Each structure stands twice: as structure tokens, then as C-alpha cells.
GUNUNU-325081 format. One record per residue (C-alpha): residue in one letter; x, y, z. Coordinates in steps of 0.05 Angstrom, whole numbers, padded with zeros to 5 digits, always signed. Each point is the difference from the previous one (the first is absolute). Layout:
AXYZ/...
//
This chain:
M+00858+00010-00715/N-00026+00032+00063/N-00068+00022-00024/S-00014+00044+00060/R+00065+00038-00010/Y-00012+00006-00075/D-00072+00023+00012/M+00022+00051+00053/I+00049+00031-00048/R-00051+00004-00057/E-00054+00028+00046/R+00045+00054+00029/L+00024+00023-00068/S-00070-00002-00029/T-00030+00040+00057/I+00053+00054+00004/L+00024+00008-00072/T-00065-00017-00036/P+00037-00029-00059/E-00028-00010-00070/Q+00045-00061-00005/L+00034-00041+00054/E+00041-00062-00015/L+00034-00032+00059/Q+00042-00062-00010/D+00025-00043+00057/D+00072-00018-00016/G+00011-00040+00064/H+00012-00064-00038/L+00062+00031-00030/H+00030+00013+00068/V-00010-00065+00038/G+00058-00009+00048/H+00018+00074-00001/A+00009+00024+00072/G-00041+00063-00011/A-00059-00039-00027/K-00016-00024+00070/K-00015+00072+00022/G-00046+00018-00058/G-00020-00013-00071/H+00032+00020-00067/Y-00047+00035-00048/T-00001+00035-00067/L-00051+00057-00006/R-00026+00036-00061/I-00048+00055+00019/V-00034+00055-00040/S-00031+00058+00038/T-00017+00073-00011/K+00031+00012+00069/F+00069-00005-00033/A-00012+00059-00046/G+00056+00052+00005/M+00044-00046+00042/R+00069-00026-00016/S+00014-00074+00006/V+00031+00004+00070/A-00060+00039+00026/R-00048-00051-00030/H+00038-00057+00034/Q-00001+00038+00066/L-00076+00009-00007/V-00008-00075-00011/Y+00044-00014+00062/R-00041+00050+00042/S-00064-00032-00025/L+00024-00069+00022/G+00022+00028+00068/E+00020-00053+00051/L-00007-00055-00052/M+00067+00023-00028/N+00031-00020+00067/T-00040-00062+00016/D-00026-00033-00063/I+00043+00023-00058/H+00074-00015-00007/A+00008+00022-00072/L-00044+00041-00046/S+00015+00016-00073/I-00044+00059-00021/T-00023+00026-00067/A-00045+00061+00015/L-00032+00036-00058/T-00054+00051-00015/P-00058-00017-00048/D+00030+00049-00050/E+00066-00039+00000/I-00033-00064-00022/A-00046+00032-00053/
//
């Protein structure tokens, strides 16, 4: 696992989306040998934030992508997202 890449992703999401829960899993070991894996990591994200209130799933994903900014082009090859509000997990 590239800790600096992992830490950058966590830090960016934590700072911008102020989540109540953030679970980021590095799935890189599942993609060894995959051509795209050389360009960036594979991750699974589960994030709970009040910032998602009133948003549909696509808009939530777009907000996550915007929050990650250039990391989506340089450090992340694949990102599976589950984005929820606190009310949705209660």
C-alpha cells in the first residue's frame, strides 16, 4: 500500500467533507498486474457526511470527486463509493 497516497486521500476527504465516518480500503492487492493499476490505486470508500443531505447518489459521487481534485487523475485509478448521510445510517 502506498501510505502517502492513502493518507492524502483520507486527509482531503476529511478536510473538505468533514465526515462522521470515513472508511477507505486499499484494494490494490486485488489488481496486481492490471495495466491501470500502474497509474493509480484502487479503493473502496464508505463515507458518512451531513454534506450529502438533499443530494442524489450521482451528486454525492461528484462531490467526492471534486473533493479529491487532481488525485482522481494522478493517484486514483478506481474508486467504489458508498456516500451516506448520518440519517441514512441511523
